[in-house]
KOLVEXLUM-738812 format. One record per residue: residue in three letters; z, y, x of N, C-alpha, C, O in turn. Coordinates in steps of 0.05 Angstrom, whole numbers, plus 5000, padded with zeros to 4 digits. Each point is the difference from the previous one (the first is absolute). Layout:
ALAZYXZYXZYXZYX...
end
This chain:
UNK401054865560502149974976498949774981497750014992UNK503849835001499249834979500450084974501950154993UNK496149744988500250094971500349764982498649815005UNK503150174977500149784980499150074973501150174986UNK496449655006498650054979501449844974501249795001UNK498550374979501449904978498349794986497650015002UNK503649794985498549774987499650094973501850054984UNK495149985011499550084970500849754976500450034976UNK499649745038500749784979502850024992500749954976UNK501150145043502849984997500550254980501349984980UNK497550275027500650234980499049914972501350054980UNK496349845019499449934971501949784985500550004975UNK500449835042502149814992502450144987501049934979UNK499850315036502850114990499050144976501349994979UNK496750145022499150184971499849804976500950064978UNK498049705027499949794977502649934991500450004975UNK501749945045502849944991501450234988501749964983UNK497850325026501050194984499150094975501650104984UNK496049865011498750034973500749794983500350044976UNK500249705035500949804981503050024990500749924978UNK500950185042502550004994500450244978501849974984UNK496750265016500250214986498949904969501350054980UNK496849835018498749864976501849844988499749954976UNK502449955037502149774988502350154991500750014976UNK500550135044502550095001500250244978502050024985UNK496050155013499750244980500549914969502050074988UNK496149785001500549904977502349834994500749984977UNK500549885044502549864995502550184997501749944983UNK498550275034502250215000500250114971502150014987UNK495250095003499850134970501049804977501350074980UNK497949645027500749814983503549984996501249994978UNK499949995047502649975008501850234983502049964986UNK496850285018501150254988500349944969502149994989UNK495549954999499949984973502349754989501250024978UNK499149795040501549794993503050114999501549974980UNK499250145043502650145006500950164971502149954988UNK496250215006501050194975500449814978501950054983UNK496649745014500249834973502449805003501349944980UNK499549975044502549865005502650204997501949914987UNK498350345023501950184997500950024972502350004993UNK495650024991500750084970501649754989502250004989UNK496549795017501149754991503149965015502149954988UNK497650075032503150015016501950184985502249934993UNK497050275004502350204986501149914978502450034997UNK496249854983500749944978501649695004502049944986UNK497149885033501449775002503050095017502049864998UNK498050365018502450075010502450084979502449955002UNK496450184981502450114978500949764988502449964999UNK496049884991501249744985501949845014502049894989UNK497250115042501649825015503050195007502149895003UNK497850334998502450175004502149984974502450015001UNK495849984978502049944971501249745001502249964991UNK496349855022501349744997502249945021501849844996UNK497850295026502349965021502450204992502249955008UNK497450264977502550174989501249784982502449955002UNK496349944985501949844979501049775016502449954995UNK496749895021501549855017502250085017501649835005UNK498750445005501850075014502350094976502449955004UNK496950154978502150024978501249754994502450015001UNK496549764994501149804993502249925028502449954994UNK496950035027501649955026502350175000502249925006UNK497250354987502450204998502249934984502450025007UNK496549874967502449934979501249775012502449994997UNK496349815017502049815009501650065018502149894999UNK497550295022501650165021502450114989502349965009UNK496850204966502050134985502549794989502450045001UNK496349764991502349774988501449915020502349944996UNK496850045029501849865020501950165012502249925008UNK496750374994501650145015502250114980502350045009UNK497250024965501850064981502649814998502250094995UNK497149615009501849884999502150025027502449934998UNK496750165023501050045026502050234993502350005007UNK496450214979501550274995502749944979502050154999UNK497649614986501549984976502449845010502049974986UNK497749905041502449895009502350165008502349905001UNK497250345004502350195004501650134979502350085001UNK496249934980501150084973502349834989501850114987UNK498249605018502149824990502449985018501949874992UNK498250265032502049965020501150275009501750005018UNK497550214971500350285008503250095002500950195014UNK500849634968502550075000501849835015502449994993UNK496849875026501249835017500750165025498950215005UNK503249655013500150175025497950035014498249854994UNK501350345028497850005010499449795017497649924999UNK504049945018499949795016499149774983498249865008UNK502950104969499349794982497250034991498649804996UNK500650435000497050084989498349925025497849894995UNK503050145029498149925025499649714999497849905002UNK504649964995499749685003498349904976498149855002UNK502950264975498549884975496850065000498549854989UNK500850385024496850014998499149875024497649945000UNK503849995023498749845021499849724996498249875009UNK503950024974500449744998498949874970499849774992UNK499650464995499449954970497049914997498449965019UNK501150004955497149924992498750254981501350054980UNK496450085025499050005025501250115024501450204997UNK498449715028501950135021498350255012497650035000UNK504750155010499050245010500449995033502249975009UNK495750065005500849975025501650235015501049955022UNK499350294968502250155009501050254980498350094985UNK503549995014500950214977502050235020501549965019UNK497850284966501650225007501250124977498550084981UNK504049955018501750064977500850335000501150075021UNK498750104962500950285004501650044973499449904979UNK503250275027501550034972498550244986497950105004UNK504149964976499150224978499650275015498550154989UNK502649935034500050225015498050035022499750205014UNK498849544988497749925018501149965026498650045019UNK503649894983501349925028498949735005498849894982UNK501549975042499649715006502449854993502250075008UNK497349724976502149804992499849775015502149905009UNK495249964997499649765014497550005010498350084984UNK500749835041502649955018501250175017498850205008UNK504149734999501550215019498950045028500349835017UNK498350424989499350055024502049985023502450054995UNK497049895028502150025021500850265002498350174998UNK504749925006500850265004501749985028500549795012UNK500150494997501850035021503250004993501450194995UNK499149555005503050004993501650135022499550035024UNK502650044961501950135022502549795005501449924981UNK498850015046501749815005502950115000500650205012UNK501349644973502450114998501650005028499649835018UNK502350364984500950055027502149735006501549904983UNK498050025045501049745004502550025012500250185018UNK502249674976502750055012499849935029498049905010UNK504350165003500249925029500049705003498849895018UNK502649994966500549715004497049854997499449795011UNK499050344972497249895000498350005025498549815005UNK501950435012498750055024501249825018498549895016UNK504050064985501349805016499049764996498949895019UNK501249994961498649734991497249995012499349835017UNK499150374973497250035008499349955033498049885007UNK503850235009500050015027500749745008498649885015UNK503750024975500649685010498049804993499849805014UNK498650264964497249814989497950065019499149815013UNK500050434992497550045013499850065032498050005014UNK504650074993500250165029501749755014498949885019UNK503150084975501849815014499249734992500449825016UNK498650124962499249684986502249845000499749765004UNK502950374991501949864996500349944971501450144985UNK497149645007499649954970503049914985500350074976UNK501549805036502349974990501150234991500250054976UNK500850125044501250254994498550194980501150144983UNK496149835022498750174979500349894972500350174983UNK499649625011500049894968502850044994500650074977UNK501749885042502450104986500650274995501550064981UNK497150155038500050294993498550054974500850174982UNK497149675017498450064976501649954970499950144980UNK501849595023501549874980501950234992500150084976UNK501650035045502050164990499350274986501350124983UNK496249945029498750254987499149954972500750164983UNK497849615012499549884972502050004981499650104978UNK502849785031502150024987501250244989500650044976UNK499650145046501150314992498550144980501050134982UNK496149835024498250104982500049884974500150154981UNK499849575014500049914976502450134982499650064976UNK502949975034501750134988499550304988500750084978UNK497750075041499050264991497750054989499150224995UNK499649495002497750024981497450165013498650134985UNK501049875042497850135012497949785000500349805015UNK497650234968498649744995498249965023499749785011UNK498750464998498149985023501149925022498949815012UNK503450304996501449955022500849745002499549875020UNK501950044958500549734997498049775002500549785010UNK497550304979497649805002499250005030499349795011UNK500650435003499350015028502049825016499349845017UNK502950214976502149885016500049694999500149875020UNK499650014952499349774994497749855017500249805014UNK497450394981498149875015500149995030498949825013UNK502750394997500949895030501549795005499549865020UNK502650084964501649735001498049755003500249825017UNK498050214964497949764995498449985029499949795013UNK498850434996498650065024501749845027498849835014UNK503650244990501649975019500549684997499849865020UNK500850044958500349684999497549885006500149795013UNK497550284980497649925008499249965027498849805009UNK502050425005499650055026501749845019499349925022UNK503150044966502049855012499749664995501549835009UNK496450134975499449694994501049914979499749754999UNK501750364981501249884979498350114974500650204987UNK497649645007498150084981500949944968498950114981UNK503149725017500949934977502150244986500250024975UNK501350165045501550174990498050304998500550194985UNK497349795034497950194996498950024974499650214988UNK499849545005498949994971501450074978498850104981UNK503849855021502150084978500350275000500050104978UNK500250095045500050265000497550134993500150214987UNK497649705020497450054987499650014971498750174989UNK502749614999499949974975502050174981499750024976UNK502550115040501550174989499050275000500150144980UNK498649945047499050255000497250004981499350234996UNK499449624995497649974988500550044973498850184989UNK503349654995500549964973502650114991500549984976UNK501450145044502050054992500350274988498750175012UNK502649934967500550244990497450155000499650195014UNK498649704968497250084995499950134971501049894980UNK497750365020499750104969497550104999499050075022UNK499449984956497850124994500050285005497850115001UNK504650055002499650255006500950065028500750235006UNK499349605012500550035030497350135009497849954990UNK502950245032498250115013497349855015500449815014UNK497450284984498149835016500649985029499149805012UNK502550385004500649935026501949775000499949885021UNK501950044960502049795000498149754991500249795012UNK498250234969498649794991498149915024499649765005UNK499550435009498249885027502149845017499249805012UNK503550274990501449855020500349694986499549795012UNK501350214963500049784982497749835005500249765006UNK497450364990497849815004499349895029498749805005UNK502450365013499549905028501849755002499149795008UNK503650264984501949794999499149724991500349805014UNK498450224959499149764984497449815020499749765003UNK498850475007497949855017501349895023499249785008UNK502950345006501149845022501649754993500349815016UNK500750214960501849794987498149745002500749805012UNK496750234973498249805000498649935028499049785001UNK500750365019499349935027501849875015499349835017UNK503550254978502349925021501049714986501249865015UNK498550054961500549744989499749775021498150005015UNK503949814987500049815021497549804998499149905021UNK499850064952498349804992497850224989500250104978UNK497849975040497850164988498249864975498350144989UNK502049605003499049894981501350014978499149904980UNK503150205021501749944972498850234982499250235005UNK500949624971499050144975501550224991498950214993UNK504049765007501750174991499850325012499850184984UNK500149885042499850255010497350154990500050224988UNK497849615018497450094993499450074970498550184994UNK502849654986500150074979501350234987499150134982UNK503549895031501750244999498450305003499950194984UNK498749775046498450255006497750014985498950224998UNK499849564989497650044983500350134979498250164992UNK504649794993500550104979500850314999499650154981UNK501649915041500750265009497850215004500250244994UNK497649625018497550155003498650064978499050224999UNK500749584978498750074978501750124980499050074979UNK503549975023502050114981499050315000500150145020UNK498949954952499050274996501850114975499750224991UNK502249615000501350094977503550075009501549855011UNK498850434982502950085006501749864985502450015008UNK497149844970502349884985500449725011502049854994UNK496050085021500749735017502150005025500050195015UNK501749594987501550025021498550005023497849904999UNK503350215026498950055021497750135003498549935018UNK500850284966498450225001499950225019501850164999UNK496749865017500050225020497950214997497749935003UNK502850384990498450184997498550105029500550205012UNK497649594994499250045029497550234997498850034979UNK500950115044498150214999497549815011500449765005UNK496750354998497749835002500049905026499549765001UNK500850365022500149825024502049794999499349785009UNK503350254980502249775002498449784983499549785010UNK500050304967498849814981497549805013499949764998UNK498250375015498049905008500949805032498749815008UNK503450275002500949865025501249724991499449795011UNK502550234965501549794987497549784989500249765005UNK498050344983498049834986498349905027499749765002UNK499550385014498449885024501649735015499049785006UNK503650324999502149805013499949754984499449795011UNK501150244961500049804981497449825003500349765005UNK497650334994497549864997499849835027499249775000UNK501550345020500049815029501449804999499049795006UNK503650234987502049815003499649814980500849775006UNK498150274968500049824979497049795012499949764999UNK498350405011497149875007501049785023498849795003UNK503350295011500749805024501649744991499849785010UNK501650294971502249794985498949774992497950014988UNK503349765017499349754989500249964966499449824985UNK501850425009500650004970497750194987500450064976UNK497450045035498050154995499149974974499650204985UNK499949535007498549934978502350084974499350104979UNK503349855028502050024980500050324993500250074977UNK499650095042500650304993497050135001499750245008UNK498549624985497250105002499850254982498950205008UNK502549774964499550194978501050295008498850214995UNK503449755019502150235013497750105021499550245002UNK499449605012498650115026497450174989499350215010UNK499449664967497450134992500950254991499150215011UNK502949804970501250274989500550215023499150234998UNK502049685019500950185028497750115013500150225010UNK497249604989497850105013498750224980499150225007UNK500849714969499050254979501550225003499050225002UNK503449754998502250265002499450155025499750255000UNK499949575024499550175026497750145003500150225011UNK497549694979497450104993500450254984499150215009UNK502149774970500550214980501550275013499350234997UNK502849655018501450225013498850135023500850225008UNK497449685001498550135021498350154991499850235010UNK498549694969498150164987501550284984498950225000UNK503449744989500950194988501250235015500050224991UNK501149695036501150165019497950205009500650245003UNK496749665001498050185008499450204977499950245004UNK499849684976499750224978502550174994499850244997UNK502649655002502250214996500350205026500750234996UNK498849695032499750195017498250214998500450225008UNK497249694978497450204998501050184972499450244999UNK501949664984501050174976502949944992500749854982UNK500850295033502849964995500850074972501849884989UNK496950324999500350054971497450014986497849965011UNK502750104958497849904986498050254995498650034981UNK501650155042498350255001497449875010499550035024UNK499049844960497149895012498250185002500550234994UNK497349715014497550164998498950074969499949844981UNK499550385018499250114973497849864986499750034976UNK498549795042498249894986500849734986498349904986UNK504149985016501149794994500850024967501750164991UNK496849674996500550014968501849754993500349815015UNK500850224962502349814990498349904978499050164984UNK500749525014500549865024497249995021498050024986UNK501549965036497950015015501149885027502350035009UNK495249815003500149865024498550165022497650084997UNK503749975026498650215021501149865028502149875002UNK496350195016500549945024502150175016499550245004UNK502749655004502050205009499350095035498749865015UNK502350334989499650115029501749895015502250105002UNK497049625015501449875018498549905021497650035002UNK503849835014498349855025498749744989498149915011UNK502949994966499549704994498050044975499550224990UNK499749615004497750014975501949914975500649774995UNK500150424994501649974974499150204977499050215004UNK501449714975499650144972502549974981501249794997UNK499350454990502450034983499050034972498150154995UNK503349704982499450084974502450164993502349904998UNK497450314998501650204988501149984971498249984983UNK504150035008500749924971502850095003501350035021UNK499650044948502650094994501149844978498849874984UNK503750155017501749834978502850114993501550005019UNK499350084962502050144994500750245014498750204994UNK503049825024500650195018499349975029500550175017UNK498149564990499149955024497350015002498749994979UNK500150055045497649955012498949805018501649985019UNK496849884984499249775018497550055015498250164994UNK501849695026497549965023499749724997501649885014UNK497049964972499449745004497749985024497950134996UNK502349745024498450005022498649715002500849784990UNK497150285022497949765000498350065023498750215005UNK501549595010498149985025497150054991499349964977UNK499350125041496750025000498549754991498249994983UNK502849805031499249764988500549894970498549894985UNK503650175011500849904969498350194984498749904981UNK501150385024498550114985497349964997498750064980UNK500449835042496849965001499649754981498149994985UNK503849805016499949784985499850054975499249814987UNK501350405000500750064971496550054993499249984977UNK499250075039496950084992498149795006497750035007UNK503849734989498449735001497950014979497949885004UNK502550254973498350024977497350125010497849904994UNK502550335023497550125011498749795014497649994997UNK503549865017498849805020498249764987497949925009UNK503350004967498549794987498250134980498249884990UNK502250365006497350144980497750025019497849914995UNK502650235030497750085010499549815028498050065013UNK503249784993499549825025497349854992499749884978UNK498550165044497349884994498050134987497649924999UNK503350314991497850154985498950265018500650035024UNK497850124962498550195022502050305000499450215012UNK502849764974501950225002501949955019501349795001UNK498950395012502550045022502250234987499450214989UNK502949715014502350184991501750105022499949915023UNK501550264971502150085018502250164983499450174984UNK503249765022502150144992501550165015501249915020UNK499150354974501550145020502650114988500050064976UNK502249975039502350074987500150345003498250145009UNK504149944982500750294993499650185027499650244998UNK500549625028500150075023496650035015499250125020UNK499649744960497049975012499749755019497949965013UNK504149884988500049765016498849754984500749944977UNK497549925038498049784982502249775001501049905020UNK499550044957501749794990498849684997501149805009UNK496450214975499149824993496949985000498650204996UNK500349565008496950045000498850105024501450005021UNK495850104981498650045023500850275014500750204987UNK499149805036501350235017498550244988497649984993UNK503650255007498150244992497750045012499849965025UNK498150134959496750035012499850274993501450134984UNK496349945033499450305000498150044972499850234992UNK499049604996498250064979502150054973502249905000UNK496950234981501150084979499849784980497949894995UNK504850044991500049804981498850074975499850244993UNK499549554993498350074975502350024978499550124979UNK502849795025502150044977502550065012500449855020UNK501250304976503250055007501550064980499250174984UNK503249715013502250044982502749885011500349925023UNK501850094956502749935012500349674985498849914981UNK503049985034500449704995502249964982500949775000UNK500350414984502050024977502050235002499950165018UNK501849854964502050235000502149985015501650195000UNK499049565020501850015014499050035032501549975019UNK496250094982498850115025499050275000497750055003UNK504450144992498750285003498850065028501149915020UNK496350254980498550075024499149775013498950065022UNK501149694972498549775010497050034988499450104979UNK498949795039497550004990498649685000500649835017UNK497550134964498549755004497350115005499150154983UNK499649795036497150095005498149755000500649805013UNK497350214974498249794998497450085016498850224996UNK500449615021497350075016498049724995500749774995UNK496850325008497949804998499649905034499650165018UNK500749594983498849905024497350045008499350025024UNK499250004956496750095005499550084969501349944980UNK496650215022499250094975498349844983498850094980UNK501049635028498649794987501349964972498449944982UNK503950095012501449944977498650224974500249934976UNK498850305031499150124982497349944992499150054977UNK499249825046497549934992500249734981498349954983UNK503949905021499849764990501250064967499649854981UNK501850355020500750114972497950084982500149964976UNK497850165039498250194989497849764987500449764997UNK497350364997498349864983498049845021499850095022UNK499049734973498649825008497850165018499249915021UNK499950314971498050125015500850095030498250055016UNK504449974988500850095025499449805020499250075022UNK501149624970499049815012497050005013499349955023UNK499150124952497449975005499250255023498549955019UNK502550284977499450195017501049935030498850075021UNK503449814977501049965033498149785009498950035022UNK500749784967498249795011496850085006498749905018UNK500350304963497750125004500250185032498249995017UNK503950154986500350155028500249765020498649985019UNK503249854974500749815024497249885010499250015023UNK499249884953497249895009498250195017498849925020UNK501250344971498350215010500950055028498350045017UNK504349964990501250025028499149775013498650035020UNK502249744971499049755020497449995005499249925022UNK498950154958497150005006499150185022498349945017UNK503250344980499750205024500749895025498550035019UNK504149814982501249915027498349795009499749985024UNK499049844959498149765007497950075014499149895020UNK500050354963497150085015500450155021498150005016UNK504250154990500350145026500449815021499050035022UNK502949724971500349795018497849895012499749975025UNK498549944954497449905006498350175019499149935022UNK500650324966498750165021501250025024498649955020UNK504050134985500850005022500149745020499850035024UNK500549724963499149795016497349975010499649895021UNK498350204963497249965009499950235022498849955021UNK502250284975499250185019501649915028498950055021UNK503249854978501949885023498249795015499550015024UNK499549784959498449835011497550095012499149885020UNK499450354969497450105012501450125029499249915021UNK502750274979500750105027500649805022499350045023UNK502349714969500549795022497149885004499349945024UNK499050014956497949915007498150135022498749895018UNK501550374974498450205019500650015026498450025018UNK505049964985501250045026499249705018499349985023UNK501249814955499149755019497349975011499549875021UNK498450264962497550015009499650155025498649945019UNK502950284979499550135022501249935024498650025021UNK504149894979501349875025498049785007499249995024UNK500049844959498149785008497550075015499349895021UNK499450314966497550115019500950135024498849945021UNK503250244980501150105028500749775019499350015024UNK502149814967500949785019497449845010499649975024UNK498649924957497449885010498650155021499449895021UNK500150394973498150155016501550015023498849925020UNK503950174984501150025029499849715015499349995024UNK501549794961500249745012497149905008499749895022UNK498350164962497049895006498850215020498349925017UNK502350314983499150195021500449955029498350025018UNK504349914985501249955030498049755011498450085017UNK501549684977498949805008496650035002498649915018UNK500750224965497250044992499050205028498149965015UNK503950264985499050205025499849865026498150015016UNK504449854984500149885032497649785003498949985022UNK500449874957497749835005497350185005498249935015UNK501750304972497350195001500150105029497950005012UNK503950084999500150085025499849825019498750095019UNK502249654984499549785015496949914996498749935020UNK500550074956497349904995497850185015498249915013UNK502150364984499050245011499849995031497850035012UNK504449914999500449935028498449825011498750045021UNK501249774966498649725005496750085000498349965018UNK501350154958497050104999498650195023497749995008UNK504050175000499350185017500649925027499750165018UNK501249564986500249895030501950175018499750035024UNK502550084960501550135019502649835010502350094994UNK497449725018501849805007499649905033497750005009UNK504049945003499749945026498449695007498149965015UNK503149844969498649725006500849854978501450094983UNK497849685017499949834977502649924992500249894978UNK502150145037502749964996501350194980501549944982UNK497550325023501050214983498549984971501250064979UNK496349855021498649994974501149794984500250014975UNK500649775040502049764986502450144990500749964977UNK500550205038502450144988499550144976501449954980UNK496650245019499450134980499649854972500850094979UNK497849665024499049874980502749884990500450014976UNK501449885040502549904993501850184982501349914981UNK498750355027500950224986498750044970501150124982UNK496749785017498450124974500649734984500050024976UNK500549735035500249794987503150044989500549934978UNK501250175038502850024989500250214978501549974981UNK497050255020500150214980498749894973500550094978UNK497849725027498649874981502049834981500150024976UNK501149835038501849844991502650164981500949934978UNK500050295038501950164988498850104976501349984979UNK496050155020498450094976500349774977501050054978UNK498149735029500149754984502649944986500349944976UNK501750105044502849944984500650254978500849964977UNK498750275034500450224981498449974972501050064979UNK496549865024498749944977501249774983500450034976UNK500249765035501049774982502650114992500749904979UNK500950295031502850084987498650144973500749944977UNK497350255029499050214975499249774980501150014978UNK497449815026498749794984502449864985499949954975UNK502149985041502349834987501450214980500749924978UNK499850335030501450184986498650074973501250064979UNK495849925026498750084975500149804978500150054976UNK499949675037500649744984502450024982500149954976UNK501750145039502950024989500250194979501449964980UNK497250285023500350244982498549874973500950054978UNK497249815025497949894977501149814991498749904982UNK503749975025500649704994498049815001499449864980UNK499450125044497949835005500449835021498349835007UNK504150205004500849855022501249654988501949954985UNK496549875027501049744991500749805022498549975019UNK503749894980501649845014499349734996499649954976UNK500249845039499549724999502949895009500750005024UNK501149904954502649905008499949745001499349864981UNK501650035044500149725007502249955017501050175014UNK499949534985502049965020499150045027498049895008UNK503850285008499450055031502249995012502250054991UNK497249875037502049915020500550295010498150145006UNK504649954997500850295010499449985032499450215011UNK500649575003499250015025497450095003499450175016UNK498549694965497350045004499450314995498050105010UNK503550034976499750304995500650145023498750195007UNK503349725007501450145021498249965024499650195016UNK499349554986498249985027497050155000498850085020UNK500349944948497650124997500250335005498050145007UNK504649974988500850295003499850075032498850195011UNK502949585002500550015026497450005016499750145020UNK498449684971497449975016498150274991498250065016UNK502150064963498450254993500950235023498350145010UNK504249884996500950265016500449915031500650165018UNK499049554986500149915026498750155024501250095020UNK496449924975498250175017500650295005499850095023UNK501250054956500950275004502850055016500550185016UNK500849634975502550045012500149915033501650095016UNK496549724991499949955024498750195021500049965025UNK498950244961498950245016501650215011499150185015UNK503449814976502050235011502449875006500249755000UNK502250445007502249875010501549964976501350184991UNK498649554994500949944979500949635004498649815006UNK504550234986500949764997500249914969501150124982UNK497449655018499849904967500549744997498649825009UNK503850124976500849774999499849934966500450164981UNK498949575017500249834974502049814997500449835017UNK501050184961501749794997499749884970499850164981UNK500249595017499849894973502049744999500349825016UNK501050234961502349764998498449754990497849994989UNK504049795017498649724996501049984968501950104987UNK495749695005500349904967500350204989502150034987UNK496350155014499750234979499049964969497749905001UNK503050144980499049914972497250194996499650235009UNK499149644977497350154995500650244982502050024987UNK495850185013500250184977497550034986497949925011UNK502150204965497750034988498650275001500750204987UNK497049805032499250255005497050025010498849815011UNK500450404986497150045011499950045026500550235007UNK498849575014500449995028498950245011501250145016UNK496349914976498850265016500950284994499650185016UNK501649854959501750214992502150055013500550245006UNK501449515001502550015014499550055030501750115013UNK496349814996499150045025499450315007500550115021UNK498349984960499350295001502850194997500050235009UNK501749684979502450145001501450005025500950205011UNK499449564998501749955029498050185021501250165015UNK496249834987498450125014500350344999499550145019UNK501249924961500150354995502950035008500550215012UNK501549614983502650055015499749955028501050175015UNK497849664994499749985032498950265010500950125019UNK496849954968498450235008502150235002499950135021UNK501849934962501850255000501949955020500650205015UNK500549584989501949935025498850075030501150105020UNK496249814975498650075030499750285001500650125021UNK498450004958499250315000502350205007499650195015UNK502949754974502150134999502249925025502250105004UNK496649685010502149955023498450095026498049865007UNK502750335006498050145021500449925026497950005014UNK504349934997499749925032502149754993501950014985UNK497049755035501749735004500849884969502249954990UNK495150024999500549964973501749704997499749845018UNK501950094963500949754996499949954969501350134983UNK497149685012499449944971500349724997499149835015UNK502850124958500449734997499049944967500450164982UNK498349625013499249904972501649704999499949815015UNK501650224963501349764994500049914972499650164983UNK500949585011500149884974502349804999500649855018UNK500750174957502149784996501050024969499450194986UNK501849635008500849914972502850154994501749995018UNK499050134961502650074993500350034966498650144985UNK503449715009501150034969497250014982499450204988UNK499049575012498049944982497750195008498250024983UNK501650115039497550195004499149935030501749935017UNK495750104991499550025025499450345010498850174987UNK502349865039500350285010497950065022500049865020UNK498450304977498350075023500950255018500050214988UNK500849795034501350255009497950115023498849845014UNK500950424989498450145017501550245013500050224989UNK501449735037502150195015498450115021498249885011UNK502750374996498950115024502150175012502250054988UNK497150065036502150255016498650254997500250155020UNK498449934961498350224999502350254993502450015003UNK496050174986501250284995501750014977501650194996UNK498249594985502050034978499350224975498050155002UNK503649874977499750174983502950084992502149885006UNK497650364979502750124984500149864975498149864992UNK504250194993500849894975497650144983498549864988UNK501250395012498150104984497249854995498949934980UNK500350055050497349865003499949724991498149914987UNK504149965018500149714992499749994965498849824990UNK502450394993499750004972497250064996499249914978UNK498950205036497450074992498049835012497650024993UNK503049815026498249865018497849864987497750005009UNK503049894967498049824986498450194976499049884980UNK500950355023498550194980497149995012499950015024UNK498249994964497250085007500150275017501450204996UNK496749765025499150285017503150055011500050235009UNK501949684992502450115011499549905030499049785006UNK501950425012500249965026502550125016500650234995UNK500649655020502750125011499250245016501150224997UNK496949745021499150245015497650144988497749905003UNK502750314985497550164993498150155013497850074991UNK503449985034498950245018497549905005499449764998UNK499050445009497049955008499749845027498049885008UNK504450155006500249915030500849745004500449905022UNK500149954949502049775004498449765012497649954995UNK504249895024498749835017498749714981498449855009UNK502650144968499549744987497850074981500450194985UNK497249675015498150074978500749824975501749825000UNK496650274977501149874976499550154975500350245001UNK499149674979499950134978502549984973499950084977UNK501949805034502349974980499549764979501450014980UNK497249855021499649764978500549785003500149844981UNK500450095048500449685007502949914989500249784990UNK501850385012502449874982500050004971501149844985UNK497650385010499450014966498449744996500849854982UNK497450095029498649754995501449765003499749814984UNK502250175038501649785004501849984977499949794987UNK502050425006501449994977498749914975501349864984UNK496350225010498949924974499249665005500649864980UNK498350025038499749745007502849864997500049844982UNK502250185030502249914999501150004970501049804990UNK498850444998500750024973498649804981501249874983UNK496150105022498849814989500749705003499549844981UNK501650095039500949775005503049954992501349815008UNK499550374976502550054985502349965023502149884996UNK497150255030502049985019501250355007499650194985UNK501849815038501050265004499650085030500249825017UNK499350434990499650075025502250275008499850214987UNK501849765032501850205004500350095031499349835017UNK501450394992500650105032502350065004501650064983UNK498949935039502750065013498950155027498549905017UNK502550364984498950155022502150235007501450114983UNK498849945041501550235012498250195020498549885015UNK501650344984498150165020500949915027502349985005UNK495849985011500649935030500449715002499349905021UNK501649964961500849745003498149784992500749765004UNK496750304984498549814988500349914974501850104986UNK496549735003499649944973499949714996499049855017UNK502350044957499649734992498749994972501250114981UNK496749775015498650014971500949654995499849825017UNK501050164958500549754989498549944973500350144980UNK498149645021498549944972501149734993500149815016UNK500950184959501349794987498049854979499150134981UNK500549665022498249854982501649744986501449865014UNK498450094958501749774993498149785007497650005003UNK504749754998498749775007498649844976500950004977UNK496749875033498849884981501349774981501149805010UNK498950224967501649784984498349744999501049804989
end
């Protein structure tokens, strides 16, 4: 049973490190504790000063917001006595423009926009059904328009406006389907503009609006200005006192505005009717926004937390805010998109951008409107952004606590730098101690590896030589031939021992930086010839095919000839050792891209990728087993790499298991 003895020196080293750490850390901790208490007292005073200052700044910003939103609220006071439709257009197209409006009457009912309703269709006479069948079933358009015409004339006498308008639209459709667009345009005009009043029903107004759109779409010349201008005026006509006004519901109004914009943008007269097109665009966006709010709040029974006046997020699928206000007997919801509301807080951005203060503005629903997203830490200041923002919050956060330290006395800086200096000294001392211990461990490991390797590699040839020498001394051999063989084996082991000792001595000189090279211009062919001559006798003794290839007119290299011969001999010895049967070894030299390349290739065992990465490390051996066939101490390739690096060259290897290896040494051409 093996027993591992503890290293007393190692135990003593750990005790020294532990005592040193305690001696340094304990007083440092006490110092930092006293510093923390002093800093905290100074910070508390600085904190209150800063809170007071930022409260004053927010009050100034809030007053500016109150001024802006006060003007927006005052707009409704001046036009409260107008018709609800005119109020809508005046606010949307006026200055300052309101993105959307919902108007309620004195009883709380919805005045504008007019929401879609389930209109009751009038009972259609039998003649209308026959005309419908002729148009859509039999597709006899001539007979159909005649039937619609007779029906319209009879209805005109009886003043059934909706049925008359439907019949007139039928006449226009049949003319259009029959290819007579001029007559179709005429009847679309009659159906769209004929017999219109501000008191007509929304259902009939919808028919008129559809006829007006078809009038503009059917006109022979799509680029004509007259039909488009007529349609545009109709689309943006929100005054009941103006001729051609239609009391359209919300959906119909948006349909007409959308069609008007598309037709005007495609027209060659787009620049001439740009003003009407822009107004139609503003009104369309406002109608859409207002319809969303009106559907959510069809009467002024708003949530109880809404105050007058007050801006609140409405409960809808879009990002919309409403400013609730009253004037005379009416109440209003002035609508603003989230982007438009956020734009009003630019003063906070200019005030705090680039500072150490981060701010967040949340609305009445707790949604983050402006500034940094909601944080988990507690704000150091929280207030409201003005009287028009009930239940809104302005929260100020510190990006870091340094702002309090900078606002405090200069002692804080002194305390902090003292603590930092102590911490740096501790870390530096610990780092140096750790590096020293790490170097000591590596040095001890290297010494142990070196001693173990030297002992193993020297013991083997010495043991063999001793056995052979004892055999000869005792006379235990048959004849002189056997004695000669024993002497030759002793010489072989002696050469092997000499090579090992040379490697160890070279390694020792490298470690002590005592290796000196004599750099002179040398012929690459001379280096190759010397290396081949050094291994020629050994390679001739076994089954080994050894080829030497040298290019012609090779440029000289600046090198230590003997050192480079040593590199190639080490590479050739490895190729011989790891090529077991029918060895094929090749040594070649050639020039390429301003360098001279020495290549040693074999058909031996090869190496894995992992071994290729470590092959040039000291004492590394691919086969570490005790029964390995190839002897060596793992220093040959490390020495070779050191020599090549000293010549400012490179050494590389390409190898595959079972396929052999190719080592390439590249030296720069002598200048």
